NUPARO-137560 format. One line per field, with one value per residue (C-alpha): residue number from 1; residue in one letter; x, y, z. Coordinates in nm, 2 decimals. Example, Ala and Ser with C-alpha at 12.3 -4.5 7.8 and 13.67 -1.06 7.14 Angstrom:
<recs>
nr <- (1; 2)
rest <- (A; S)
x <- (1.23; 1.37)
y <- (-0.45; -0.11)
z <- (0.78; 0.71)
</recs>
This chain:
<recs>
nr <- (1; 2; 3; 4; 5; 6; 7; 8; 9; 10; 11; 12; 13; 14; 15; 16; 17; 18; 19; 20; 21; 22; 23; 24; 25; 26; 27; 28; 29; 30; 31; 32; 33; 34; 35; 36; 37; 38; 39; 40; 41; 42; 43; 44; 45; 46; 47; 48; 49; 50; 51; 52; 53; 54; 55; 56; 57; 58; 59; 60; 61; 62; 63; 64; 65; 66; 67; 68; 69; 70; 71; 72; 73; 74; 75; 76; 77; 78; 79; 80; 81; 82; 83; 84; 85; 86; 87; 88; 89; 90; 91; 92; 93; 94; 95; 96; 97; 98; 99; 100; 101; 102; 103; 104; 105; 106; 107; 108; 109; 110; 111; 112; 113; 114; 115; 116; 117; 118; 119; 120; 121; 122; 123; 124; 125; 126; 127; 128; 129; 130; 131; 132; 133; 134; 135; 136)
rest <- (X; X; X; X; X; X; X; X; X; X; X; X; X; X; X; X; X; X; X; X; X; X; X; X; X; X; X; X; X; X; X; X; X; X; X; X; X; X; X; X; X; X; X; X; X; X; X; X; X; X; X; X; X; X; X; X; X; X; X; X; X; X; X; X; X; X; X; X; X; X; X; X; X; X; X; X; X; X; X; X; X; X; X; X; X; X; X; X; X; X; X; X; X; X; X; X; X; X; X; X; X; X; X; X; X; X; X; X; X; X; X; X; X; X; X; X; X; X; X; X; X; X; X; X; X; X; X; X; X; X; X; X; X; X; X; X)
x <- (13.64; 13.73; 13.91; 14.20; 14.21; 14.13; 13.78; 13.66; 13.66; 14.02; 14.12; 13.93; 14.10; 14.45; 14.37; 14.24; 14.56; 14.78; 14.58; 14.63; 15.00; 15.03; 14.85; 15.07; 15.38; 15.26; 15.19; 15.54; 15.71; 15.53; 15.66; 16.01; 16.00; 15.89; 16.17; 16.42; 16.31; 16.35; 16.70; 16.79; 16.66; 16.88; 17.18; 17.13; 17.11; 17.43; 17.61; 17.50; 17.62; 17.96; 18.00; 17.89; 18.15; 18.42; 18.31; 18.31; 18.66; 18.81; 18.61; 18.56; 18.18; 17.88; 17.75; 17.46; 17.28; 17.33; 17.12; 17.24; 17.59; 17.81; 18.12; 18.34; 18.53; 18.82; 18.67; 18.37; 18.24; 17.92; 17.87; 17.50; 17.29; 17.03; 16.66; 16.42; 16.29; 15.94; 15.66; 15.64; 15.54; 15.21; 15.37; 15.50; 15.32; 15.45; 15.60; 15.78; 15.93; 16.22; 16.56; 16.55; 16.88; 16.89; 17.19; 17.13; 17.50; 17.82; 17.85; 17.53; 17.27; 16.95; 16.86; 16.49; 16.36; 16.09; 16.08; 15.77; 15.85; 16.06; 16.42; 16.66; 16.61; 16.42; 16.04; 15.82; 15.74; 15.94; 16.30; 16.61; 16.98; 17.22; 17.60; 17.51; 17.33; 16.99; 16.68; 16.30)
y <- (8.20; 8.45; 8.34; 8.55; 8.66; 8.93; 9.04; 9.06; 9.45; 9.45; 9.22; 9.43; 9.75; 9.59; 9.47; 9.82; 9.98; 9.73; 9.80; 10.17; 10.14; 9.91; 10.16; 10.44; 10.23; 10.15; 10.52; 10.62; 10.35; 10.46; 10.82; 10.70; 10.50; 10.80; 11.01; 10.73; 10.73; 11.10; 11.08; 10.81; 11.03; 11.32; 11.09; 10.95; 11.29; 11.41; 11.09; 11.16; 11.52; 11.40; 11.16; 11.44; 11.68; 11.42; 11.36; 11.73; 11.79; 11.50; 11.53; 11.91; 11.89; 11.71; 11.39; 11.42; 11.13; 10.91; 10.61; 10.33; 10.47; 10.77; 10.65; 10.69; 10.42; 10.46; 10.58; 10.48; 10.76; 10.58; 10.22; 10.22; 10.53; 10.46; 10.47; 10.65; 10.43; 10.31; 10.38; 10.74; 10.99; 11.17; 11.50; 11.32; 11.16; 10.83; 11.02; 11.26; 10.98; 10.93; 11.09; 11.27; 11.41; 11.66; 11.85; 12.10; 12.22; 12.06; 12.33; 12.26; 12.00; 11.96; 11.66; 11.65; 11.45; 11.46; 11.43; 11.37; 11.58; 11.89; 11.79; 12.05; 12.35; 12.14; 12.15; 11.86; 11.81; 11.83; 11.97; 12.01; 11.97; 12.17; 12.23; 12.51; 12.28; 12.16; 12.38; 12.37)
z <- (9.47; 9.21; 8.89; 8.76; 8.40; 8.15; 8.07; 7.71; 7.73; 7.84; 7.55; 7.30; 7.43; 7.39; 7.04; 6.94; 7.08; 6.89; 6.57; 6.61; 6.66; 6.36; 6.14; 6.26; 6.18; 5.83; 5.75; 5.89; 5.68; 5.36; 5.42; 5.48; 5.16; 4.96; 5.11; 5.04; 4.67; 4.65; 4.80; 4.55; 4.26; 4.38; 4.43; 4.08; 3.92; 4.10; 3.99; 3.63; 3.66; 3.79; 3.50; 3.25; 3.40; 3.36; 3.00; 2.94; 3.08; 2.88; 2.55; 2.54; 2.53; 2.66; 2.48; 2.25; 2.44; 2.74; 2.64; 2.87; 2.95; 2.94; 2.75; 2.45; 2.27; 2.51; 2.84; 3.05; 3.27; 3.38; 3.28; 3.34; 3.37; 3.65; 3.60; 3.83; 4.12; 4.12; 4.21; 4.10; 4.36; 4.37; 4.26; 3.94; 3.65; 3.52; 3.22; 3.45; 3.67; 3.43; 3.38; 3.05; 2.91; 2.63; 2.49; 2.21; 2.21; 2.33; 2.60; 2.80; 2.88; 3.07; 3.28; 3.38; 3.68; 3.93; 4.31; 4.53; 4.84; 4.91; 4.95; 5.04; 4.81; 4.55; 4.59; 4.49; 4.12; 3.80; 3.83; 3.61; 3.64; 3.43; 3.44; 3.68; 3.93; 4.04; 4.01; 3.98)
</recs>
């Protein structure tokens, strides 16, 4: 009489296949998270640019700083300026994984940021946003 069941080899093969699929899923999830952080960074930068444009059109120039918010005594253009998502990407150092705003004159500004992977026309690494758009 023959007993029905799985052999040890069959069980080991199934476990190995499950382990391989789990590893592939974890790697794919990590890549998706990195792309999501880059998308958030670009979204944040575009929102900051929009708030700065509103400020410029109503105040006649760009603010000297955007520490915490973009606002005047009478108007709020962005109540809370976002911070870059963590962790920083491999193409960015910890110091580069921040949004740094500088404005030397009321007519222009530079907003530096860093993305980890090529997104649209922006290649991985440090990039800048100005009133003219996003660039590397």
